[in-house]
N, C-alpha and C positions, 0 to 999 in steps of 0.2 A: 188892930194897932200894930201888932208884931209884924204882920205881912207888909204893912205900909212902911214900917221902918226898914225892912229888908230891901224893899224896892228903892227906897231913897239911898241906901248904902250902895247898891249896885249902880245907881245913876252916877254917883260921885267916883266910884272906883273903875268904871268902864273905860274912861279915857286913859287911865293909868295902864290897864291891861292892854289896851289897843296900842299904846305907844311902845310897850315892851315887846309885842309880837310883830311889829311893823318891819317889812323888808326894806333895806336901804338901797337895793338895786332893782330896777324895773326894766324889762326888755319889751320890745315891740317890733313887729306885730305878733300877736299871740295866735297859736294854732293855725298857721297859714298852710295852704296847699301850694307847693312849689312845683314848677315844671322841670322835669329832668332835662339837663343840657343847658339850662339858662342860669344866670347869676341871681343870687338872692342877697338883699341888703337888710341887715338888722341893726337896731339902735339900743344901747344900754345907757340908762339915765340914773344918776346918783340922787337920792332924795333923803331928806331928814337927817343928814349927817355931814360933818366936815372932816371926818376921820380920813377919808380917801378922796382922791381926785381921779380924773380921767387917765392920768399917767399911771395910776396904780391898778388899772383894770387890764384884763386879757380875756380872749375868747377861746373856748374849747368846742370842737366839733366831735361829739361823742367823747373819746378820751385823748384826742389829739389837739394839742395847742396850736392855734393858727398863727402863722408868722405875722409880724407887725406891718409887713408891706401891705396886708389886706385891710389894715385899720385906717379909719378917718376920724380925727379928733374934731368934734364940733365946738366944744368949749371945755372948761375945766370939769364939768359934771356930765358930759355926754360923749359917747364913743360909738362910732359906726364900724361895721365890718361887712365886706362883700365877699361871698364865697360862691364858687361854681357848684352846681348840684349834679352829683354823679351817683350812680347806683339807684336801685329801685326800693330798697328797704328804708323805712322811716328812721330818723335818728334825732338826738337832742343837740341843740346849739346853746352852750352855756356862756354866761358872762359872770366873771368872778374877780375878786380883789386878790392881788398878790402881795399887798403890803404886810410887812412883818412887824406887827405891833400887838401889844397885849390885848387891847380892846378888840381888834379884828379877829385875833385868834380865839378869844372867848365867845365872840358872836359870829363865828364863821358861817353858820347857816343863814344869817341875815345879810351876808355880803356875797350871795350867789343867786342867779336867776336864769331860767332857761326857756327855750322855744322848741316845741315839738314839731318837727318838719315832716309833713306828709308829702310824698313824691308821686308824680304821675305824668302822663303824656296828654297833650292837647288832642282832642278828637279830630279825625280826618274825614273827608267827604266819602260816603259810601259810593261804590261803583257798581256798574252792570245791574241795574235794577230791572227786574222782569216780573210780570204778573200773569196769572192764568185763571180762567174760569172754566171748570169742567162741566160736561153734560151729565145731568142727573135725571135718569128716566127719559122723559121726552121734552125736557126743558133745561135751562141753564141753572146750575147750582147757585145758591145764595152765598156761598163761601168764596170770597175773593182772596186768593193767596198770592203773596209776593215774596221774593227773595233777592238778596243783594250780596255783594262782597264787601266785607269790612276792610278798612285801610288803616294803617298805623298800628301802634301798640298801646296797651293799657296794663295797669297794675291792679292788683286786688284792692289796694287802698284808695284808688281813684278810678272806679269802674266807669264804662261808657254805656249809656242807655240809648237804644234806637227806637224811634217812633215812626210807624207807617202812617202816612197821611194820604187819604183818598177824598177827592173833591168831585162831586157829581154836579154837572152844570156849573153854577157859579156860587152857590150858597150852601149846599148840603155837604157837610164834612163827616168823615169817618176816620178814626185813628185807632192804632193799637201799638203799645209799647212792649219792648223786649230787650234783653241783653244779647240775643242770638242774631243770626243773619237772615231770619225769615219771620213772617208774621201773617196772620189771617184777619180779614175784616168781614164781618157778617152784615149783609145788606141784600135787598131785592135787586137782582142784577139789572142794571139799567140798559137793556138792549136798545141799540140805535141812538143812544145819548152820548154826549161828550163826557170825557173822564180825564181827570188830572191826578197823577200819583207821584209822590216823592217820599224820601226818608230823611228824618232829622236825627243827627247824632249829637249828644250833649253829655258833659260831665262837669266837675267842679272847676275845670280850667277853661270851659267855653262850650259853644254850640256851633254846629255846621250842618248844612243841608246838602242832599244829593241833587243830581240833575232832575228836573221835573219831566215826567213822561205824560204828554198830552195827546189824546186821540179824539177824533170826531165821533167815532162809533165804538162803543164799549165791546162790540162783537170782535174787535181786534184781538181781545184777550181770550177768546173762546176756543176750546179744544173739544171736538165732538167725539162720540164713540165711533168705532170702525163701521164700515158699511155692513148691512145685515143680509143674511140669506144669500151668500155668494154661491152660485151654481155654475157648473160647466156642462156644456152640451157638445158632443162630437157628431160629425156627419161623415158617413162612410165615403161619400164622393169627394170629400176634402181631407185626405190623409195628413195634411200638414197644417190643419186649422182646428181651433176650438172656440166655441162661443161662450162668453162669460156674462152672467146676469147677476144683479145685486139690488138691494133696497136702500133708500135714504135713511140715515140714522136719526134725523131730526126734521121737524116740520119746516117747510120752506118759509113760513112767516117769521121764523127766527133768523135764518140766514140761508143763502144759496151756497152750494158746495161744488167743488171740482174734485176729480178722482185721479188716483195713481195706481198702476197695475205692474206687478212684477211676477216672474215665473222662472222655474229652473227644473231640469230633469231630476228624476229620483236618484238619490245618492250623490248629487252634486251640491256644492255650497256656493257656487257662483250664480248669483241672481242676474237675470236680464230684466231691464226696465223698459216699459212702453213710453215713448216720448210724451211729455206733458202736453204738448200742443195737440195731441190726438184725443186727450181726455179732459180738457179744461172746461167742458160744458157740463151743465146740470143734467146728466144722463144716467141711465141705469143698466147699460149693456155695452159690450165691446167684443170684437172678434179678433182673436190672436191668430197670426199667420206666420209662415216660414218656420213651423215646428217640424221636428223629426218624426216620421211615421213610426208607429208602433213603439211609442216611448211614453212612459209615465211622467206626468208633469205635476208640480206643485204650483198653485196660483194663489196670490194674496192681493187684496185691494185696500187702499187707504183714501181719506178725504180731508178737505179743509175749506176755509172760506174762499170764495171765488176771487175776492179782491187781492191784488198783488201785495205781497208782504203782510197780509193780514192773517191773524190767527196761527194756529199750530196744526200740523198734520196729525191726524188721528193715528192711533196704533193700527198695526196691520191686522187684517181680518184673519180668522183661522184658515189653515191650509185647506184648499179645495183641490182634490186629486182626480185626474182623468188620464186615460191612455189614448193616444191618437190612433186612428185606423192604420191597417197595414198598407204597404205599397210594394212595388217591385224592388227586389234587393239590388245592391250594387255588386260589382265584380268581387269574387272572393280573392283572398290572398293565397297564392299558390307558391310552393317552395319544395325543395328536396333536401335530403340529408343522406349521408353515407351509411349504409347498413354494415353488417358484419361479414360481408362477402369478401372474396379474395381480391386484394389489390383495389378495393373500392369499386368493383365491377357490379355490385348490387346497391341499389339506392331505394330509399323510401320516399314515396310521393305523399307529402303532407300539405295541409291547408288550414287556414283559419277562416271563421265566418267573416263575411264582409263587415267593415267597420259600421256601415249603415245597412244592417240586414233588413230593416224596414218590415220586420215580421219574424215569424218563427221558421227557421230553415228546416225543411222537411226532407230534402235530398240534395245530392250533388250529382251532376251529370258530367261524366268524364269521358274524353275521347283521347285515344292514344294512337299515334301514327309512327310506324317504324321506317327507318330510312332505307332498309334493304329491299322492301317490296312496295312501299308507298301506300299501303292499305290502312284504313282507319279501324280501330277497335273501340267500340262504344261500350260503356259500362255505366250503369246507374247505381249509385251508392246511397241507399236510404239512410236517413238519420232519425233514430228513434229517441226522442227527448220529450220529457214532460214539460209542461209550461212553466212549472215552478223550479225545474232543475236549472242550475247555473250553466251558462254557456261555457263549454270547454275551450281552453286556449288553443290547442292543436288537435286536429283530426287526422288520423292515419287513413290514407285512401288506398294505396296499393304498394306492393313490393315488386320491383321489376329488376331484371338482370340485363346488364349491358355487355356481357361477355362476347356475344356475337353480333352486337349492334353498335354502330358507330355513333348514331344520333337517334334520339327519341323525342318526338314532339307531343306534349301533353297539353290539352285544353280542358278547362274546368268552368262550370257554371253552377250557381246555387239557385235553388227553387224554394218558394214559400207558397202560401195559399193564394196569392195574387198571380204569381207567374215566375218566370225564369229570368235570372240576371244575365247581363252580357258575359261573354266568355273572357277568361284570361288564359293566355297560352305561354308555354315555357319550353325552350329546347334544352334537353338534358343529355349530356355526354359524359363519358368516363373522364375526360380531361377538359379543363376550362377552355373556353373559346375566347376570341377577341384579343384585344391588346393587353398590355401589362396592367398590373394593379395600380390602385391609387397611391399617391405619394404623400409623405408627411402626415401619416395617420397618427392621431393622438386621442386619448380618452381621459377625461378628468372629471372628478365629482364636483358638484356645485349645488348647494342648497337642496340636498336630498335627491339629486338627479345626476345621471351620467351624461355628459355632453361629448359627442363624437365630432371630431373636426378632421378634415382632410383637404388636400389640394385637388380641385376639380379637374376632370379630364376633358380636354378639348377635342371631342370627336362627334361628328354629325350623326353617326349611327347610335350614339348613347341615348337611351330613352329614360332610364331611372337608375337609382341605386337601391340595393337591399342591405339593410343593417341587420346583422345576425349576432346574437349573443347566446353563448352556451355555458352552462354550469353543470358539470357532471353529465347526467343523462337528460337534462332539461334543455330544450332548445326553443328559441323564440326569435322573431324577426319583425321588421317593419320596412315599408317601402316609402321612399321619398323621391321628390322630383329631381330631375337631372341638374337643375340650377342650384341645388342645395349643396353646401359644403360644411354646414354646421347644424347639428340637430341634437335634440335630447331624446334619449331612449324612452319610449312610451310603453311601459310595461312594468309589471311587478318586479322590483329588485329588492334584495335583502342585504343588510350590512354584513360585513365580515366574510362575504362569499366572493370567490374569484370568478370573474366572467371573462371568457375569451370572446372579444368583440371583433367581428370581421365586416369589412365593407366590400360588397360585390358590385361591380358595374354591370349593367344589363344593356346589351347591344341588340336592340330589335328582338327581344325575347330570348337572346342567347346570353348565357352566363359567362362573364369574364373572370379573369384571375383575381382572387381576393387578396386583400391586405389585412393582417390580423395583429392584435395586441391583447394584452391582459390588463384588467382593471378591477378595482374594488370600489364599491359605493362608499364604504367606510371601513377603515382599518382598525385593528386592535392587536393586543398582545397574543402570541401563539398560545394555544391550549396545552400543548406539550412540547417538550424539547426533542431534538433529534435522537434517534435510537442508535447507540453504538452496537453494531452486530459482530464486528470482528476486530481483533488486534493481533498483529504479527510482531512479536517481540524479538529483539536481538540483544547484543551485549550492551551497546550504548545508544540504541534507538528503538523506537516502537512505531509501527504504522497503524493508524486508527482508520477504520472504515465505518461510516454511519449511513443510515437511510435518511433520505429527505423527508421532511414532515409532510404528511398527507395534506392535500389541498384544503379539505374541509376543516382542518385543524390549524392551518397557518394563520388565518384571519388577517392576512396582510402580506405585503411583499417583504421577504427576508432581506434585510440590508447587510447583515454580516453574521458570521459565526465566531464565537470566542471560545477557544479551548483552554480550560483550566486544568492544570495537573500539579500535584503536590506529592512530596515525599517528606514525611515528618511535618515540620511547621512551615516550610517554605512553599509558597504557592506561586506558580508562574502562569502567565496568560499570553495567548497568541490569538490575534484577530485575523480571520480569513474572509475572502469574498463570498458572496451568497451562493455561488455555483459550485462550491467545494463539497465533496463527499468523502474525501480522504486526506490524510496529512500524516507526515512522518515526524515524530518528536525526536529531537536530538539537540545537543548531546545529553545522554542520560548516564546514570551510574549503573554499573554492572551488579547483578544479584541484588536488586533493590525493588521494593514494592511501591507502586505508584497508584494513586487514586486520580481518576480523570473524569471530567464531565464537560459537556458542551452547552453553551448558551446561544440560543437563536434569538435574534433581535429584529423587530420591525420599528417603524417610526412611532408606534404607540406603546411599545413595551418589549419585554423579553421574557423568555422561559428557559429554565435549565433542564437538561436531561437528567436521567438517573445516573448515579455514580457507577463507574466501571473501574475495576482494578486489574492490574497486570503486574508481573514480576519479570524484570529483565534477566537475560541469561547470565550464568556465572562466568562463562568463558565465551569469547567471541567465536563464531563459526570458523573452523580451521585453526583456531589457536592451539587446541589440544594436539591436533595433527602436527602443527608446526613444532610444538614442544617435543613430541615424540621423534619427529624427523631430526630436529636439532640435536636431541640427546643421542639418537642413533648415529648421526653423522659424527658427533663428538666421540662417541664410544669407538666407532670405526676408525676415526683418526688416531685415537689412543692405541687401538690394537695395531694399526699400521705402524705407528711410531714404535710400539713395543717390538714388532717383528723386525723393523729396520734396526732397532737397537740390538736385538738378539743377534741379527746377522753381523752387525758391525762389531759387537763384543762377544763373538762366539767363543773365542778361546778363554776369555775371562770367565764367562758363564760356565763353560765346561769344567774349568778348574775348581769353581766354587760349588757347583751343584753335583757334578759327576766326576769326582777325582779319579785319576788313573790308578787302577789297582794292578799291581804286578801279577803276571800270569805264573802261577807256580810251575806250570809245565815247561816254561822257558827258563826256570831258575837253574843255576848251576848246581844247586844243592840236590837237585833231582838225580844227578849222575854221581853223586858221592857215595862211597862205600868204604868200609874200614880197610878193605883190601886195596882200594885204588883211591887214595885221598887226593884231593885237588890242591893245586898250588894256590896258596893264599895270595889274593890280589889286594893290593892296598886300596881300600875304599876311598872314595873321594871325601874330601874334607867337608864338603857341603852336605853330603848325604848323612854322614855319621855324626856330625857335630851335634852336640846337645842330646844325644840319644844314649841311654844307659840300659843295659840288659842285665837283669838279675835272674840268676838261675838258682832254684831251690830244689832240693831233693837229689842233688848230685851224689851226696853221701850215700843215700839209699841205693842209688843205681850202682855206685862203685861196689858197695857191699855185695849186691846181687851178682855182679860180674865175678867177684873173687870166689864166691861159693861154687859157681859152676860155669867155668869158662867154656867147657866142652859143649854146653847147650847152645852156643851161638851158631855153630855150624849146623846143628840139627834144625834149628828154627829159622835159619836165614831165609830159606825158600818160603817158608810160611810167612815170615814177616814181609818179605818183598811182594808176596801175592795179594796182600790186603789192598782193597780199593779205598781211595780217599777222595770224597766228593765235597764240594762246597754247598752250603745251605741255600745259596741263591742261584743254584744251577751252574755254577762255574767254580773254578779253583781259586783258592785264596793265596795271595802272595805271602801272607804271614803265617800260614799254617805249617807246622812242623810235620815231618813224616811221622805217621803213627807207628808206634811200637807195641806189639802185643806178644805177651809171653804167658804161658799157662801158669796158673798159680801153683800147680804142683811142682813146676820146675823152679819157681822163685823161692817159695818159702814153704817147706813141708809143715811148719808149725801152724799155719793159718788154716781155717776151716776149708773144706772142699767146696762148699757151695758159694764161696766168695771169690772174687777176682782181685787181682792186685790193683793197687791204686794207680789211676791215670793222672798224671800231673800236667797242669797248664801253667804256662808262663805268660805274663802280661808285661809288655814293654810300653812305658808311658813316655811321651815326648820330653822336650827340654824342660828344665826346672822352672823356667820363667814363663811357661805357658799358662796364662790366666791365673797365676799365683799358685799353681798346683805343684806337688812334690812327686818326683818319679817314684813309681811303686811297682814292685814285682809281686804279683798276687799268685796264689797257688791254691789249687783245689784238688780234691781226690774224687775219682769216680769208680763206682763198683759195677760199671756196665760190662756184661759178659762179652767174651771174645767171639769173633765169627768162627764158623766151622772151618773156613779156609785157613784161619790162623792156627786152629788146633790140629788140622789134618793137612799138612803140606803136601801129602801125596795126591790130593784132589786137584792140585794146580796143574794146568796144562800149558798149552801155547798161549792161551788167554792170559794166564798169570804172568807169562813173560812180558806180554803187552802191557799189562797193568804195572808191571815193574818198571817199565820204561817211563810211564806217565807219572806214577806216584811211587817213587822208590822210598823204601822205608829203611830206617836205621836199626840196627840190632842194638842190643844192650851195650852201652859204652863201657869200655875198659878204662882203666885208670891210665893206661899208656897212651891211648889215643884220645883222651878228653881234651887235650889242648888242640888237637886237630879239629875236633868238633866245634870248638869256639871259633876257629878261623873260618870254618865253613859257614857259620852263622853270619859272620861279618861280611862274607862275600854275598850272601843273600840280601843283605840290606842295601846293597848298591842299586837294586831294582826299585828302591823307594824314592829315588831322587826327584821324580815328578810330583810327589805328594807334598802338600803344605806341611809346614813345621808344626801346625797346631792340630794335626790329625792324630788321633789315638789309635793304636793298633794292639791287638792281643795275639800273642804268640803262644800257642798251646803245643806242648810236646806230650805225646801220649806214651806212657810206659806200657808195660805188659798188661794185657787183659787176660783174666783167668776164667775158666769155665764158661766160655761164650757159647750161646745157643746156636744150633745149626741154622744156617741161612740168614742170620742177623748180620747187620752192617752198621758201621758207624759213619756218621757224616757230621760236618761242621758247618755252621751258618754264622755269618758276621752279625754281631750285635754290639752296638755302642762302640764300634771301631775295632772289635776283636772277634773271636769265634767262641761258640758255645756248643756243647754236645746236644744232639736232638734224639 
């Protein structure tokens, strides 16, 4: 009863709960698959409420509100929207109410509804359907395989499925589905039956079929195995032929086959094909012809259905190899090259095996004819080569000298096991023969080959051209017809190697003048830069000398050289042509260090040399010599000017440097004596002005005179006999006559071993001379008297002569003192030629006592006066 009551309660409450959870908006269609690029229309309907109308609704695509231009109002409770489908990802399309009311806000989830849009592309028709049935064992396989090309695009949310449909005859169907572009159908292969094949593509947006492939015979799709047991048979009597045999891969009751044959020499990748018209029969053998003798060949065979456009060619059979028999060789290639002889007078005769040797060359038969005697010299040159040894490019035959021969004719033939080839002859001379060389020669690389082009020579005697290319010590050549003016070099060439290519015209076996040029198969950057080997520096310039890059390291044509040099932080660059090997940098700074390097460039790159340093000279050449010469000339000019000045100012210079000194021997005071006094002459005012004479010691002299006046006559001769010499080798104008008297005569109270005092008087110039005050100085000397002064008896005639040169005065008496001063004034008249600022010393010598025998007194000038020595 309780359970029954609960069921009754749920029955009455269910409509209430149903009405409470019911959505007021409904969208259609639900979960559609839409096509990308098409328009999609959706409808939103209001149900079970009057709170909103169609005017209160709006559409959102994902989170974007769609514009009202896309809306279509059906009535007050229905609203359509049409949107374009873009993008491949699926997304939501929502319908919602935008009315702002309390009820709508509280029941917002019941006023929204959406559609989940899955996007995709319609399937497109598959194309290029093809099927194949392979041979399995000795029959056709039961697996029938087909493949096709898909068209159009698809998304992971709307994939496309492909179904292979196979219809045998009219009612037997086979199929296989896949999402790829190939499928296999298992069935017993219906040989000789009609067959129809197609592919069906379908997805949620539609279905489409490919073109139907219909054949009357299912063998159209068969691909057999290659022919079996391919064998080659050679026949010695047919050196250019090989016989090919094989077996059928499948029984004839399945299908009839036709065959295809191809062949190529060993080492070549260029296959030659036998025309299909020669092998379109159901056969098992074929003879290959026009082959090269003594050549290894690879041969392959293939087969397919005999009907035209039926079936597939089988794979090629395995390589069958056979060497053709030997035959007579063709003419060898004969050439010459210059040896190391003097002036090209020695040549090497070289050759290459014939292009078509047609066997193994065993020897060369060479004949040489000299022009001076016309005789032939025959020589057989054996060739010892093993069968497996590679054939050399060039064979050296003989070295001949052309020093005494104008022309040599060489003929050469090659021999193998079959026989001897025809001869090839060549005239060789020291100088080229014939006309001039070819013109407009050019060599250019193209697709891994060097092509040589020239302007042909129009000469009837021209027979052929020889193309020669040399690299280092390697030489090679080829011969072309006389009608050729463009050819590719047929020989091994290496990149980054410089080849000297020459074209020789051949005039009836005589070699003409060649035209030559250089070329690279491929160029690159140099391996090293130029080597700077010398630098000659000057003051403001430096000459650089460098060696050209060796040919094997250039790797291309040098387009230019660039010299970089820097001092400090400044770098300079100079570009030079490719034929430069030296350059002088200028202007440079003197006594400066420079770093220099050279960059060599090609069209493919460049390379720098190692750095080289040099320092410019401190002085330019000749600059030091110029300075010395300039200074010397300047000094000489000054000397000359000084000499001229001295000559011009001779009197002034003599007065300043060598003032005139009065000669005491010419003085009037020398003739004075107390007995014969001289008449006082009035001195000139110019000479005596400003000069003051102070005499000291007069009182002592006077006292001595009074004590013994009688001694004057006794000592007069002694006094006058005394010599008076100047200290500089001449007489002094300011020297007073010496007076010498024995001390015993002067003062008996003085000791015997002493002499009387000699008194000196110094006369100083005017008082305004350099601010000095005139001074009379006096000194006393104890120098002993001479023997002649003490012994007047020893004087002779010589003393009389001395007396005339240097008269002496006796002791002055008081009576003649005044006369003595007048005599001094007369002596000063001789000083008129002396400047006023010259100082003189006047020394008067009194009596000298106790003089040693043989001694003498002399006076030398010092500081403008005289002093005893």
